[in-house]
Each structure stands twice: as C-alpha cells, then as structure tokens.
Phi, psi and omega in degrees: 000155185271133178253128176282107181282350181277161175302140175297352180272007169256115184240136175252124184231159173054044180281124179211160178227156173278154176297150176194160179261160177310136179089345181263182179248155171217179179233145179249135180233148175192170176250136174249117180258119180252102181266004183274177181266005177231161179284146175241147181239117176279119185248344181201147171231133181223157177196150178268011179275353183217160179291319184226137174229123184222147173277129181233161170232149174267134180223158181264131177235097187064239180269349186262151173260135176237173177230141175217152179287141174241150183284331182195168174231131177262127177254108183297153176307140175056041178216167176242131178255124182260121168266120190210161177306135180088357181226222175287146180198171177250120177278130179247104196253133181057072180301143178269357182205164175284144175248117180251154179307133179096342177298149178237129183230148184264139174230153176244126178259131179248128180250136182302127178063010185227001179089201192233158171229135174265137178230160175245126178254139180261139179274130180235149179262076180213000000 
C-alpha cells in the first residue's frame, strides 16, 4: 500500500482532466494546498496512462498564448496553488487509452526532498 510521506497538511484537491482519445494529448488540473510553515516544490508528475507527462505553464507572447515546460512549481507556505486552464497545468501527452467522462486515473506527484503523493483525477467533458 502507498504511504504518503508528505505532511498531511499538503492536500491535493479538485484533480480533473479533459476527455481525449488514445494517441492524443490532454491536460490535468488540480489545487495544491500547503498548510505547512515551509514552501514545497512540485518537481514531477507521472502516470502510466501516457507516454509523457510534463508540468507546463501558459504564457503570453505579444497577442499570442504559448506553452512551455517548467522544471518545478513552488507552493508557498500557507497558500494554495491552482493549476487551471490558461495557467499552469500538467500536459498528458500521447495517451495510451481513451479518456471518457467519469473515468478515474492515477497520477503520482513528486515533491523535492519530500517524497510523493498519489492522486486520482476524474475525467470531465468541459
């Protein structure tokens, strides 16, 4: 069984993904609530449902929006970090299966110097 080595005061909430078909890409969104007195750094997200899983940010380049991979996300002490459409998100690239509304899939979040948390993301059609 999996043991959460992280403080119970690190909470992952509202994890969801958009529907997508096998071979395509989707995005994973969630909130990280850090109730501790120190900053936490999310350095990796992984799952076996896709070939590649990367943390990305959306950025503005003139009038255009672009996306780029980021090495990590820092969740400040006593704050909540929102991964959401139009901002930071996790790209789930080249899916190995179809994702239908209501499906639940597992991801592992790795925090620098602090271990891992497993989460379940729900697929939504929105």
